[in-house]
C-alpha positions in Angstrom: 48.5 -67.6 -12.4 47.9 -63.9 -13.2 50.9 -63.7 -15.4 49.8 -66.8 -17.3 46.4 -65.3 -17.8 47.9 -62.1 -19.0 49.9 -64.1 -21.5 46.7 -65.5 -23.0 46.3 -68.7 -21.0 42.5 -69.0 -20.9 42.6 -71.9 -18.4 44.6 -69.7 -15.9 42.1 -66.9 -16.4 39.2 -69.3 -15.8 40.8 -70.5 -12.6 41.2 -66.9 -11.4 37.6 -66.0 -12.2 36.3 -69.3 -10.7 38.1 -68.5 -7.4 36.1 -65.2 -7.1 32.8 -66.2 -8.7 30.7 -66.2 -5.5 32.0 -62.8 -4.5 31.3 -61.5 -8.0 27.7 -62.8 -7.9 27.2 -61.1 -4.5 28.6 -57.8 -5.7 26.4 -58.0 -8.8 23.4 -58.7 -6.6 24.1 -55.8 -4.3 24.6 -53.3 -7.2 21.5 -54.6 -9.1 19.4 -54.6 -6.0 18.3 -58.2 -6.7 19.7 -61.6 -7.7 17.8 -61.6 -11.1 20.4 -61.0 -13.8 23.5 -61.3 -11.6 24.7 -64.4 -13.5 24.4 -62.4 -16.8 26.3 -59.5 -15.3 29.1 -61.7 -14.0 29.3 -63.4 -17.4 29.5 -60.0 -19.2 32.0 -58.7 -16.7 34.2 -61.8 -17.1 34.3 -61.1 -20.9 35.3 -57.5 -20.2 37.9 -58.7 -17.7 39.4 -61.1 -20.2 39.8 -58.2 -22.6 41.4 -56.0 -19.9 43.5 -58.5 -18.0 46.7 -56.8 -19.1 45.9 -53.8 -16.9 46.0 -55.8 -13.6 49.1 -55.3 -11.5 50.2 -58.1 -9.1 48.4 -61.3 -8.0 46.8 -59.5 -5.0 45.3 -56.9 -7.3 43.2 -59.3 -9.3 40.3 -59.7 -6.9 39.6 -56.0 -6.3 40.1 -55.2 -10.0 37.8 -58.0 -11.0 35.1 -57.0 -8.5 35.4 -53.4 -9.8 34.8 -54.7 -13.3 31.7 -56.6 -12.0 30.4 -53.6 -10.1 30.8 -51.3 -13.1 29.1 -53.8 -15.4 26.2 -54.2 -12.9 25.8 -50.4 -12.7 25.7 -50.2 -16.4 23.2 -53.0 -16.6 21.0 -51.5 -13.9 21.2 -48.1 -15.5 20.3 -49.4 -19.0 17.3 -51.3 -17.7 16.2 -48.6 -15.2 15.8 -51.1 -12.5 15.0 -50.2 -8.9 14.3 -53.5 -7.2 14.9 -54.3 -3.5 18.1 -55.9 -2.4 18.0 -59.7 -2.2 20.8 -60.4 0.2 21.2 -64.1 1.0 22.5 -64.2 4.6 24.8 -67.1 5.3 23.1 -70.1 6.7 24.3 -72.2 9.7 27.8 -73.7 9.6 28.0 -77.2 8.2 27.5 -79.9 10.8 26.5 -77.5 13.5 23.1 -78.5 15.2 20.6 -75.7 15.6 17.5 -75.6 17.8 14.2 -74.6 16.4 14.1 -71.6 18.7 17.6 -70.5 17.5 16.5 -71.0 13.9 13.4 -68.9 14.4 15.4 -66.1 16.1 18.0 -66.3 13.4 15.5 -66.1 10.6 13.7 -63.1 12.2 17.1 -61.3 12.6 18.1 -62.1 9.1 14.8 -60.8 7.7 15.2 -57.6 9.8 18.7 -57.0 8.5 17.6 -57.6 4.9 14.7 -55.3 5.3 16.9 -52.6 6.8 19.5 -53.1 4.0 16.8 -52.7 1.4 15.9 -49.3 2.9 19.5 -48.0 2.4 20.8 -46.3 -0.7 22.6 -48.5 -3.2 26.0 -47.0 -2.4 25.5 -47.8 1.3 24.5 -51.4 0.5 27.5 -51.9 -1.7 30.1 -50.6 0.8 28.5 -52.7 3.6 28.4 -55.8 1.5 32.0 -55.5 0.4 33.2 -55.1 3.9 31.0 -57.4 5.9 29.8 -60.0 3.4 32.9 -60.2 1.2 35.3 -59.5 4.0 37.4 -57.1 1.9 39.8 -54.7 3.6 39.4 -51.0 3.4 42.3 -50.9 0.9 40.6 -53.6 -1.3 37.3 -51.7 -1.1 39.1 -48.6 -2.2 40.4 -50.5 -5.2 36.9 -51.7 -6.1 35.3 -48.3 -5.7 38.3 -46.4 -7.1 38.5 -44.0 -4.2 40.9 -43.3 -1.3 40.9 -45.6 1.7 39.9 -42.7 3.9 36.8 -42.2 1.8 36.0 -45.9 2.2 36.3 -45.5 6.0 34.0 -42.5 6.1 31.5 -44.0 3.7 31.4 -47.3 5.7 31.0 -45.4 9.0 28.1 -43.4 7.6 26.5 -46.5 6.0 26.7 -48.5 9.2 25.2 -45.6 11.1 22.3 -45.5 8.6 21.9 -49.3 8.9 21.8 -49.0 12.7 19.2 -46.3 12.4 17.2 -48.4 9.9 17.3 -51.4 12.3 16.3 -49.3 15.4 14.7 -45.9 14.5 14.6 -45.0 18.2 18.4 -44.5 18.0 17.8 -41.4 15.9 20.1 -40.2 13.2 23.8 -41.0 13.5 24.0 -42.6 16.9 27.1 -41.6 18.8 28.0 -39.1 16.2 25.7 -36.3 17.2 27.3 -33.0 18.0 25.8 -30.3 20.1 
């Protein structure tokens, strides 16, 4: 499919983009700090991706490359508008067809709100690396492709971001739980 898109097949390119649209929207939302404008960013990124499709190497490389284009486009958009809104993470709802009790729904909503509030208190870079790993389920190698950094850097950034998220969720843990040195 990628080779067809690189040969100018717009339908093949559209199919590639459609397969990753939800991920692109989530990445744009994380970088922007809110869902407002994410559709526009993805549309602009898709136009940029079409112009640069020849630079992608291998079928597996399209997703990280495309999400990198989306992340850069979102950064540029945010920078140009000087936005600093809170993150509007949409936590996944219940699995289809799975019954849920009112008590479980209330607990789940409270936990979801707590995680969203804690994520909103993190720096943008922390939110992005956590979202790519835990919401988008990208591997460390794929995240490295998206962020254009070594996989080891991704591992350390993710570890530090998760520590800050844990601390934001439970301030009594103190800074960097488990990582304190004496």
